C-alpha positions in Angstrom: 46.1 100.7 221.5 42.9 100.0 219.6 42.6 97.0 217.3 39.0 97.5 216.2 38.2 99.9 213.3 34.4 99.2 213.3 31.7 96.6 213.5 29.8 96.1 210.2 26.4 94.5 210.3 25.5 92.7 207.1 22.3 90.7 207.8 20.0 89.8 210.7 17.8 86.8 211.5 15.3 86.4 214.3 17.9 85.3 216.8 21.3 86.5 215.5 23.1 89.2 213.6 26.0 88.6 211.2 28.6 90.8 209.8 32.3 91.7 209.7 34.6 92.9 212.5 36.9 95.5 210.8 40.3 95.7 212.3 42.8 98.6 212.1 45.3 96.4 210.2 42.8 96.0 207.4 41.6 92.5 208.3 37.9 91.8 208.3 36.7 88.9 210.4 33.2 87.3 210.2 31.2 87.5 213.4 27.9 86.3 214.7 26.1 87.7 217.8 22.9 87.0 219.7 23.4 89.8 222.1 24.6 87.4 224.8 27.6 86.0 222.9 29.7 87.6 220.2 31.6 85.0 218.2 34.5 85.9 215.8 35.8 83.4 213.3 39.5 83.4 212.2 41.0 81.2 209.6 44.8 81.0 209.3 44.5 80.1 205.6 42.4 83.1 204.8 42.9 86.1 207.2 46.1 87.6 208.3 47.5 87.4 211.8 45.4 89.1 214.5 45.7 89.6 218.3 44.0 87.0 220.5 43.3 88.0 224.1 43.7 91.8 223.5 41.2 91.7 220.6 38.5 89.8 222.5 38.9 92.0 225.5 38.5 95.1 223.4 35.4 93.8 221.6 33.9 92.6 225.0 34.2 96.2 226.2 32.6 97.5 223.0 29.6 95.1 222.8 29.1 94.5 226.6 28.8 90.7 226.3 30.9 87.5 226.2 33.3 87.4 223.2 35.1 84.5 221.6 37.5 84.3 218.7 38.2 80.8 217.4 39.5 78.6 214.7 38.3 75.0 214.6 40.3 72.8 212.2 38.3 71.3 209.4 40.2 68.0 209.7 42.1 66.1 212.4 45.3 67.4 210.9 44.5 70.9 212.1 44.3 71.9 215.8 41.8 74.4 217.2 42.3 77.7 218.9 39.7 79.3 221.1 40.0 82.5 223.1 37.2 83.8 225.4 36.7 87.1 227.1 34.0 88.6 229.3 33.6 92.1 230.6 35.4 92.4 233.9 36.6 88.8 233.9 39.9 87.1 233.1 40.3 85.8 229.6 40.8 82.2 228.7 42.8 80.6 226.0 42.2 77.0 224.8 44.2 74.9 222.3 42.6 71.7 221.0 45.0 69.1 219.7 45.0 65.5 218.6 48.0 63.4 219.8 49.3 60.2 218.4 47.1 57.3 219.5 50.1 55.4 220.9 51.1 58.3 223.1 50.5 57.3 226.7 47.8 59.3 228.5 49.9 59.4 231.7 52.7 61.3 229.9 50.6 63.8 228.0 50.4 66.5 230.6 54.2 66.5 231.1 54.9 66.4 227.4 52.6 69.2 226.3 53.6 71.4 229.2 57.3 71.3 228.4 56.7 71.4 224.7 54.7 74.6 224.9 56.7 76.1 227.6 59.6 76.3 225.2 57.4 78.5 223.1 56.6 80.7 226.1 53.1 79.3 226.5 52.1 77.8 229.9 49.6 75.0 230.2 47.3 75.3 233.2 45.0 72.3 232.6 45.0 69.4 230.3 41.7 67.7 229.6 41.0 64.6 227.5 37.7 64.0 225.7 36.4 61.8 222.9 34.3 62.8 219.9 33.1 61.1 216.8 36.6 61.3 215.3 38.6 60.0 218.2 40.4 61.5 221.2 41.3 65.1 221.5 43.0 67.1 224.2 41.8 70.5 225.4 44.6 72.6 226.9 43.9 75.7 229.0 46.9 78.0 228.4 48.3 81.5 229.0 51.3 83.4 227.9 54.4 83.2 230.2 55.4 86.5 231.8 52.3 88.3 230.6 53.6 88.2 227.0 51.1 88.7 224.2 50.3 85.7 221.9 48.6 86.3 218.5 46.1 83.8 217.0 48.8 82.8 214.4 51.3 82.2 217.2 48.9 80.0 219.1 47.8 78.1 216.0 51.4 77.4 215.0 52.3 76.3 218.5 49.4 73.9 218.6 50.1 72.6 215.2 53.8 71.9 216.1 52.7 70.1 219.2 50.3 68.0 217.3 52.7 67.1 214.6 55.5 66.3 217.0 53.6 63.3 218.4 52.6 62.1 214.9 56.3 61.4 214.3 57.8 58.2 215.6 59.4 59.5 218.7 61.2 57.7 221.5 59.7 59.1 224.7 61.7 56.9 227.1 65.4 57.7 227.6 67.4 54.5 227.8 71.0 55.7 228.1 73.2 58.7 229.0 73.7 59.2 225.3 69.9 59.5 224.8 69.8 62.0 227.7 72.6 64.0 226.1 70.8 64.2 222.8 67.5 65.2 224.4 69.2 68.0 226.3 71.0 69.2 223.2 67.6 69.3 221.4 66.0 71.1 224.3 63.6 68.2 224.8 63.6 68.6 228.6 60.1 67.1 228.8 61.5 63.7 228.1 63.1 63.6 231.6 59.8 64.1 233.5 58.8 60.9 235.2 62.2 59.3 234.6 63.8 57.6 237.7 67.4 58.2 238.7 69.4 55.2 237.7 72.8 53.8 237.0 73.6 56.4 234.4 71.5 59.4 235.5 71.5 61.6 238.6 69.8 65.0 238.9 70.0 67.8 241.5 67.8 70.8 242.0 70.7 73.1 242.5 74.5 73.4 242.3 76.6 72.9 245.4 78.3 76.1 246.8 81.5 76.2 244.7 82.8 79.0 246.9 83.5 76.4 249.6 85.8 73.4 249.4 83.1 71.1 250.5 80.9 72.2 247.6 83.7 71.6 245.1 84.3 68.1 246.6 80.6 67.3 246.2 80.6 68.4 242.6 83.7 66.3 241.6 82.5 63.3 243.6 79.1 63.3 241.8 80.8 63.5 238.4 83.7 61.1 239.1 81.2 58.3 240.1 80.2 58.0 236.4 83.8 57.9 235.3 84.3 54.9 237.5 81.2 53.2 236.2 80.8 50.8 233.2 78.2 53.0 231.4 79.4 56.5 232.1 76.5 58.8 232.9 75.0 62.3 233.0 74.5 64.6 235.9 71.8 67.4 235.5 71.4 70.4 237.8 68.0 72.1 237.7 65.6 69.1 238.1 63.5 68.2 241.2 62.8 64.6 242.2 60.2 63.1 244.5 59.8 59.6 245.8 56.3 58.3 245.6 57.2 54.9 246.8 58.8 53.7 243.6 62.2 55.5 243.8 63.3 59.1 243.1 61.6 60.2 239.9 62.0 63.6 238.2 58.8 65.6 238.7 59.6 69.1 237.4 62.4 71.4 236.2 63.7 74.2 238.5 66.0 76.3 236.3 68.5 78.7 237.8 70.6 81.6 236.7 73.9 80.4 235.2 76.6 82.8 234.0 79.8 82.0 232.1 82.0 82.5 235.1 80.2 79.8 237.1 80.4 77.4 234.2 84.2 78.1 233.9 84.5 77.5 237.6 82.8 74.1 237.3 85.1 73.0 234.4 88.2 74.2 236.3 87.1 72.3 239.5 86.6 69.1 237.5 90.0 69.5 235.9 91.9 70.2 239.1 90.3 67.7 241.5 89.8 64.5 239.5 92.8 62.3 238.6 93.3 61.2 236.0 91.5 63.7 233.8 88.1 62.4 232.5 88.3 61.9 228.8 85.8 63.8 226.6 84.0 65.3 229.5 81.1 67.5 228.3 79.8 70.4 230.4 77.0 72.5 228.9 73.7 74.1 229.7 70.2 74.5 228.2 67.9 77.4 228.6 64.3 77.0 229.7 61.6 79.1 231.5 63.9 82.1 231.7 66.6 80.1 233.4 69.1 77.4 232.8 69.8 73.7 233.4 73.4 72.6 233.7 74.5 69.1 232.7 77.8 67.2 232.8 78.1 64.2 230.5 80.7 61.5 231.2 81.2 59.0 228.4 82.4 55.5 229.3 86.1 55.6 230.3 88.9 53.2 229.5 89.4 50.5 232.2 93.1 51.3 232.1 92.4 54.8 233.4 90.4 53.7 236.4 90.0 54.3 239.2 89.3 58.0 239.0 90.2 59.6 242.2 88.7 62.7 243.7 91.2 64.8 245.6 90.4 66.2 249.0 88.1 68.9 250.2 91.1 71.2 250.8 91.4 70.6 254.5 94.5 72.7 255.0 95.7 71.1 258.2 95.9 67.7 256.6 97.9 68.9 253.6 96.7 69.2 250.0 95.9 65.8 248.6 95.8 64.1 251.9 92.1 63.5 251.6 90.6 61.7 248.6 87.8 59.4 247.6 87.0 56.9 244.9 83.2 57.3 244.2 81.3 54.7 242.1 77.8 54.4 240.9 75.6 51.7 242.5 72.1 51.5 241.1 70.8 55.0 241.5 73.1 56.2 244.1 76.8 57.2 244.7 78.8 55.2 247.1 82.4 55.2 248.1 85.0 52.5 247.6 86.2 51.3 251.0 89.8 51.4 251.9 89.9 47.6 251.9 88.5 47.4 248.4 90.8 50.1 247.1 93.8 48.3 248.4 92.7 45.1 246.7 92.2 47.0 243.5 95.7 48.7 243.6 97.7 45.9 245.2 100.5 44.8 242.9 99.9 47.7 240.5 101.9 50.4 242.2 105.0 50.6 244.4 105.4 53.0 247.3 109.1 52.3 247.7 110.0 54.6 244.9 
């Protein structure tokens, strides 16, 4: 498909030529060339939407030199978009944004990567630099899955990113309720760098629910929060790494989740935890072509505790002969010992019938 209708030269100086690049959709874009570089100017407030990479690559083939199409905001309220192509070389896409001054530099890369990924734009490099107007960030980007991105699309994505940090946002999640709201809002980036703690545990993948041991692992990991004071949230599809300061979430690793699997999870939790956990919330969020699954456990009534996980289905021991009482301790799940469980229940129940 051809995007270029023609190249119209309007005037020439000693070093450069100026004119209009005529596109097949009727848009005319100003250009300047010195026979080494061919620069096209696009303005979202003046011209209509135009291709980005495809357009520069076509022009590079026509003129035989480096080609750039760009928009540089006239004020700090507007981001910049720059796309470069050279004959026979890979194209490059750059977004230039200004982020809120209070936004911590150490969190920028994680934030912008996850923000733009939701818009099917991948960030390959994040570079900070200062100019006369303050600090800017230059983001090297590409479309995810080879998808095309127009200049308008890139501009709108950069503008949304820039404006998002100008709001008064709470980057740090401080409770399971915060985490739940972040997931509902598809703000997965807010988990990056967060440590597992008393109310949060993450796993890179689900246990094998076709096996009794896998089901036991699932219900144990959920019931620990039902037995805790704060409740909690369990997220599947996040990878942690310990760099000497505890297990921190480093990246998302989404997986394929169908309705049958989700129903199996809910059924397992109903059937193997006693008593039933009140207001249990099982849901998923889509990201990067896959899903994250999360299980939210609100704080439970003390009168309902302890929540007991029934056995792993060891047939020779009889159904219900194996059970556990998991609790949350710091950032890990532990089991209540038989001695502690006896002390907890002594005097509350009678085994004599």
